[in-house]
C-alpha positions in Angstrom: -15.7 11.9 -19.8 -14.4 11.8 -16.2 -12.7 8.6 -15.3 -12.8 7.8 -11.6 -10.3 5.1 -10.4 -10.8 4.3 -6.7 -8.2 2.3 -4.8 -8.7 0.6 -1.4 -5.8 -0.4 0.8 -6.5 -3.5 3.1 -3.9 -4.0 5.8 -3.5 -5.4 9.3 -0.1 -6.3 10.9 0.9 -9.9 11.3 0.7 -9.5 15.1 -3.0 -8.4 15.0 -5.1 -10.2 17.7 -8.1 -12.2 16.7 -10.8 -10.1 18.3 -9.6 -6.9 16.5 -9.2 -8.8 13.2 -12.8 -10.1 13.6 -14.1 -6.7 14.4 -12.5 -5.1 11.4 -13.6 -8.0 9.2 -17.2 -7.7 10.3 -17.4 -3.9 10.2 -15.4 -3.3 7.0 -14.1 -6.2 4.9 -17.2 -8.3 4.7 -19.6 -5.4 4.0 -17.3 -4.1 1.3 -17.1 -7.5 -0.4 -20.9 -7.8 -0.2 -21.4 -4.3 -1.6 -19.2 -4.9 -4.6 -21.0 -8.1 -5.4 -24.4 -6.3 -5.2 -23.2 -3.6 -7.6 -22.3 -5.4 -10.9 -21.0 -2.2 -12.5 -18.7 -1.2 -9.7 -15.0 -1.5 -10.2 -12.1 -1.0 -7.8 -8.4 -1.4 -7.5 -7.3 -3.2 -4.3 -4.1 -3.5 -2.4 -4.2 -6.2 0.3 -0.9 -6.9 2.0 -0.2 -10.6 2.3 0.3 -10.3 6.0 -3.5 -9.7 6.2 -4.4 -12.3 3.6 -2.5 -14.9 5.6 -4.2 -13.8 8.8 -7.7 -14.0 7.2 -6.8 -17.6 6.1 -5.4 -18.6 9.5 -8.3 -17.1 11.5 -11.2 -18.7 9.6 -12.1 -15.6 7.6 -11.3 -17.0 4.2 -14.7 -15.9 2.9 -13.2 -12.4 2.5 -10.4 -14.0 0.4 -13.0 -15.9 -1.7 -15.1 -12.8 -2.2 -12.2 -10.7 -3.4 -11.0 -13.5 -5.7 -14.5 -13.8 -7.2 -14.6 -10.1 -7.9 -11.2 -10.3 -9.6 -12.2 -13.2 -11.7 -15.3 -11.3 -12.9 -13.1 -8.4 -13.9 -14.5 -5.9 -11.4 -11.5 -5.8 -9.2 -7.7 -5.6 -9.9 -5.0 -6.3 -7.3 -1.8 -4.5 -6.8 1.6 -5.7 -5.6 3.2 -4.5 -2.3 5.5 -5.5 0.5 4.2 -8.5 2.5 4.7 -7.1 6.0 4.0 -3.4 5.1 7.6 -2.1 5.4 8.6 1.5 4.6 10.4 0.4 1.4 12.7 3.5 1.1 14.1 2.9 4.6 15.3 -0.7 4.0 17.9 -2.0 1.6 17.1 -3.3 -1.9 17.6 -6.9 -1.0 14.9 -6.6 1.7 12.7 -4.7 -0.7 12.9 -7.5 -3.2 12.3 -10.1 -0.6 9.2 -8.3 0.8 7.7 -7.8 -2.7 8.4 -11.4 -3.7 6.9 -12.8 -0.4 3.9 -10.7 -0.9 3.4 -12.1 -4.4 4.0 -15.7 -3.3 1.5 -15.6 -0.5 -1.2 -13.7 -2.3 -0.8 -15.9 -5.4 -1.2 -19.0 -3.3 -4.4 -17.7 -1.6 -6.0 -15.9 -4.5 -4.8 -18.1 -7.3 -4.4 -16.8 -10.9 -6.7 -13.9 -10.2 -3.8 -12.3 -8.3 -1.8 -11.0 -11.3 -1.0 -7.4 -10.4 0.1 -4.9 -13.1 0.4 -2.1 -10.5 2.3 -1.6 -7.3 1.2 0.1 -4.0 4.2 1.0 -1.8 3.2 0.8 1.8 2.1 4.3 3.1 2.8 5.4 -0.5 6.4 6.0 0.6 8.6 6.7 -2.4 12.2 7.2 -3.1 14.2 6.6 -6.3 15.5 3.4 -4.7 12.2 1.6 -4.9 11.9 1.9 -8.7 14.2 -1.0 -9.7 12.7 -3.6 -7.4 9.2 -2.7 -8.6 10.3 -3.0 -12.2 12.3 -6.2 -11.6 9.3 -7.9 -10.1 7.2 -7.3 -13.3 5.1 -4.3 -12.3 4.1 -1.7 -14.9 2.9 1.2 -12.7 3.2 2.6 -9.2 0.7 4.7 -7.2 2.1 7.7 -5.2 0.7 10.5 -3.2 -0.2 13.7 -5.0 2.4 15.6 -2.9 5.1 13.6 -4.8 4.1 15.1 -8.1 6.8 17.6 -9.2 5.0 19.1 -12.2 1.7 20.6 -13.1 -1.2 18.4 -11.8 -1.7 15.6 -14.4 -5.3 14.8 -14.9 -5.3 14.3 -18.7 -1.9 12.7 -19.2 0.0 9.9 -17.5 3.7 10.4 -16.7 6.4 7.8 -16.1 9.7 7.3 -14.2 12.7 6.3 -16.4 15.3 3.8 -15.3 17.7 3.2 -18.2 15.6 1.9 -21.0 12.8 0.9 -18.7 9.8 3.0 -17.9 7.6 2.7 -14.7 4.2 4.5 -15.2 3.4 6.7 -12.2 0.0 7.6 -11.0 -0.7 10.2 -8.4 -3.7 10.0 -6.1 -5.7 13.2 -5.5 -4.8 13.8 -1.9 -7.4 16.6 -1.3 -10.4 14.6 -2.6 -9.2 11.3 -1.0 -8.8 13.0 2.4 -12.2 14.6 2.1 -13.7 11.1 1.7 -11.4 9.6 4.5 -12.4 12.3 7.0 -16.1 12.5 5.9 -16.0 16.1 4.9 -17.8 15.4 1.6 -20.9 13.3 0.8 -21.7 11.3 -2.4 -23.4 14.2 -4.2 -20.6 16.6 -3.2 -18.0 14.2 -4.4 -19.6 13.8 -7.8 -20.0 17.6 -8.1 -16.3 18.0 -7.3 -15.4 15.6 -10.1 -17.3 17.8 -12.5 -15.6 20.9 -11.2 -12.2 19.3 -11.6 -12.9 18.7 -15.2 -13.9 22.3 -15.9 -13.6 23.0 -19.6 -11.4 20.0 -20.3 -12.7 17.2 -22.5 -11.5 14.1 -20.6 -9.9 13.8 -17.2 -9.1 11.1 -14.7 -9.2 11.2 -10.9 -7.6 8.6 -8.6 -8.7 8.4 -5.0 -7.0 6.1 -2.5 -7.5 5.4 1.2 -7.6 2.6 3.8 -10.4 0.1 3.2 -11.0 0.2 7.0 -12.3 3.8 6.4 -15.5 2.2 5.3 -17.4 0.7 8.2 -14.6 0.4 10.7 -13.3 4.0 11.1 -16.6 5.5 9.9 -19.7 3.5 10.6 -21.8 2.6 7.5 -19.6 4.8 5.3 -19.6 2.0 2.7 -23.4 2.5 2.3 -23.6 6.2 2.9 -20.8 7.1 0.5 -19.6 4.3 -1.8 -22.9 2.7 -2.6 -24.5 6.1 -3.3 -21.6 7.1 -5.6 -21.6 3.8 -7.5 -25.4 3.8 -7.9 -25.3 7.4 -9.2 -22.6 6.5 -11.8 -24.2 3.2 -12.8 -26.9 4.6 -15.2 -24.3 6.8 -16.8 -22.1 3.8 -17.4 -25.0 2.0 -19.0 -25.4 5.0 -21.4 -21.7 4.8 -22.1 -21.8 1.2 -23.0 -24.8 1.8 -25.2 -23.0 4.6 -27.1 -20.0 2.3 -27.6 -22.2 -0.4 -29.0 -23.8 2.0 -31.4 -20.4 3.3 -32.4 -19.6 -0.2 -33.6 -22.8 -0.3 -35.7 -22.4 3.0 -37.6 -20.0 4.1 -40.2 -19.4 7.8 -39.9 -18.5 10.2 -37.1 -21.6 12.3 -38.0 -23.9 9.4 -37.3 -22.1 8.6 -34.0 -22.4 12.3 -32.9 -26.1 12.3 -33.8 -26.8 9.1 -31.8 -24.7 10.3 -28.8 -26.6 13.6 -28.7 -29.9 11.8 -28.6 -29.0 9.4 -25.9 -27.1 11.8 -23.7 -23.3 12.1 -23.4 -21.8 9.9 -20.7 -20.1 11.9 -17.9 -18.5 9.8 -15.2 -17.2 6.3 -15.6 -15.5 4.2 -12.8 -12.5 2.2 -13.9 -9.6 0.3 -12.4 -6.2 2.1 -12.5 -4.8 -0.2 -15.1 -7.6 0.7 -17.5 -6.3 4.2 -17.5 -3.3 3.0 -19.4 -5.6 2.5 -22.4 -7.7 5.6 -21.9 -5.3 8.4 -21.2 -2.3 9.6 -23.4 1.3 9.5 -22.2 2.9 12.6 -20.8 6.6 12.9 -19.8 9.3 11.2 -17.8 9.8 12.8 -14.4 11.2 12.2 -10.9 8.7 12.3 -8.1 9.5 13.8 -4.8 10.5 11.5 -1.9 7.4 11.4 0.2 4.5 9.5 1.6 0.7 9.9 1.7 1.2 11.6 5.2 3.9 14.0 4.0 3.2 17.7 3.7 4.8 20.2 1.4 6.6 21.7 4.5 8.0 18.3 5.4 9.5 18.0 1.9 11.0 21.5 2.1 12.4 20.5 5.5 14.1 17.4 4.1 11.8 15.2 6.2 10.0 13.0 3.6 8.8 10.2 6.0 7.8 12.1 9.1 5.7 9.3 10.6 8.3 6.6 10.3 11.7 8.2 10.4 11.5 11.9 11.4 14.8 13.6 11.7 13.7 15.3 14.9 12.3 12.1 16.5 14.8 10.6 18.9 12.7 7.4 19.3 12.7 6.9 15.6 16.4 7.1 15.4 16.8 4.6 18.2 14.3 2.2 16.6 16.2 2.3 13.3 19.6 1.8 15.0 18.2 -1.4 16.6 16.7 -2.5 13.2 20.1 -2.1 11.5 21.8 -4.1 14.2 19.1 -6.9 14.0 19.4 -6.9 10.2 23.2 -7.2 10.2 23.2 -10.0 12.7 20.7 -11.9 10.7 22.8 -11.7 7.6 25.8 -13.0 9.5 23.7 -15.8 11.0 22.6 -16.9 7.5 26.1 -16.8 6.3 27.5 -19.1 9.0 24.6 -21.6 9.0 26.6 -24.6 7.8 24.7 -27.3 9.8 21.0 -28.0 10.2 21.1 -27.1 13.9 22.6 -23.7 13.2 20.2 -23.2 10.2 17.3 -23.8 12.5 18.1 -20.6 14.5 19.2 -18.6 11.4 16.0 -19.4 9.6 14.0 -18.3 12.6 15.9 -15.0 12.7 15.3 -14.5 9.0 11.6 -15.2 9.2 11.2 -12.9 12.2 13.2 -10.1 10.5 10.7 -10.2 7.7 7.9 -9.5 10.2 9.9 -7.1 12.3 10.2 -4.7 9.3 6.5 -3.7 9.7 5.9 0.0 9.7 3.4 0.2 12.6 6.0 0.4 15.3 7.4 3.6 13.9 4.0 5.1 13.1 2.8 4.6 16.7 6.0 6.3 17.9 5.7 9.4 15.7 3.8 11.5 18.2 2.2 13.3 15.3 -0.2 12.6 17.0 0.0 8.8 16.9 1.4 7.4 20.1 1.0 3.9 21.7 3.8 2.6 23.9 2.6 -1.0 23.7 2.6 -1.1 19.9 6.1 0.4 19.8 7.2 -2.1 22.4 5.6 -4.9 20.5 7.7 -4.0 17.4 10.8 -3.8 19.6 10.2 -7.2 21.0 10.0 -8.6 17.4 13.4 -7.1 16.7 14.7 -8.5 20.0 13.7 -12.1 19.0 15.6 -11.6 15.8 18.7 -10.7 17.7 18.3 -13.6 20.1 18.0 -16.2 17.3 20.7 -14.7 15.1 23.2 -14.6 17.9 22.4 -18.2 18.9 23.3 -19.3 15.3 26.5 -17.2 15.4 27.5 -18.7 18.8 27.0 -22.2 17.5 29.0 -21.6 14.3 32.7 -22.2 13.5 33.6 -18.5 13.8 36.6 -17.7 15.9 36.0 -16.7 19.5 37.1 -13.2 18.7 34.4 -12.9 16.1 31.8 -14.4 18.4 32.8 -11.9 21.1 32.4 -9.1 18.6 28.8 -10.1 17.9 28.1 -10.6 21.6 29.1 -7.0 22.0 26.4 -6.2 19.5 23.9 -8.1 21.6 24.9 -5.8 24.5 24.6 -2.8 22.3 21.2 -3.9 21.3 20.2 -4.3 24.9 21.4 -0.7 25.6 19.4 0.7 22.6 16.3 -1.2 23.8 16.7 0.4 27.3 16.9 3.8 25.7 13.8 3.2 23.7 12.0 2.0 26.9 13.1 5.2 28.6 11.6 7.2 25.7 8.3 5.4 26.1 8.2 6.1 29.8 9.3 9.7 29.3 6.4 10.4 26.9 4.0 7.7 28.1 
């Protein structure tokens, strides 16, 4: 048996404009929901960051939410946890990690109801470091999905490994980067994909393959790809799944392995079955405890060797990235101070605004668009910077209104000035390379 576990990642930033959201929704999200409803044997694991779920609800596109909920209630879709505003978790502190994970769960649980009960966790951009393990476990998740480049041992397609943290264990799955990228960049068709699954099995008895990519790949990035690829793959697998179910039913009716073998041979042995990732926990034996490499799903082997695990979000050679994170650190520290000194409702008004804006400002897009590898958009970098600027503005307003000494207020005003200088340097970088 070959178990195929596909994962789709749905995400749009909280700042996304209505016309773009509508376009993505019409080209990708709605066709995907429709497709999965039309294929009763299709299964899929879905990560949808709550920033997007909230946008869909607020912009009158709740039919997508309803459709995903219905699929989950029918057992054909499972959700994963994540960070609400799509932060690069290894690059923020653990308090912020926990807050993002909990906010994601609260919002998605509110909008999806009880059908949102994730066992697994999708770290945004599949960015991993050892630091994210505890927050994932502490929020009740059983497994995490990482990029294949993070795997430090022989490729696991017939065992499932885990990450140990004291007495706790976090199961770790690795996506097949090569196969996933072939689908994402349309260098394989449905028949070629199924053939590749068979080749990957080789002489092995049972294997599993996990593919993971942006949901927007289907219909938005590649027109009609949900029909030309996904539909064809699911329909090709469907009759095999029917045989598999028939064999399993017969197995419950017979008493001996000899009879089971005889019946299976007559019907035809099932070959490929589509499953959710959590189903693999019951189908595949346990391997060993290991420590994945710090990486992302855009990290190369050379990046890891070069000590540059998150090249699209904090490259050690990218001056713009360094300035962006300097400003983020300043905004974060000022927000913490504002929350601490908020002793009256009027002060709390501004500190709460700073806190809420900081959640949103941690989004990964601003760094991705500043990577120049090859992503580059001065407006989207600037948009993220303006989010951070609003954090600083409200945080300092709370500090200024507080009972802190004038010397302390002056110290934080100097930080405001420092932030202004960093923003000017970032703007210079945008103009220099724009």
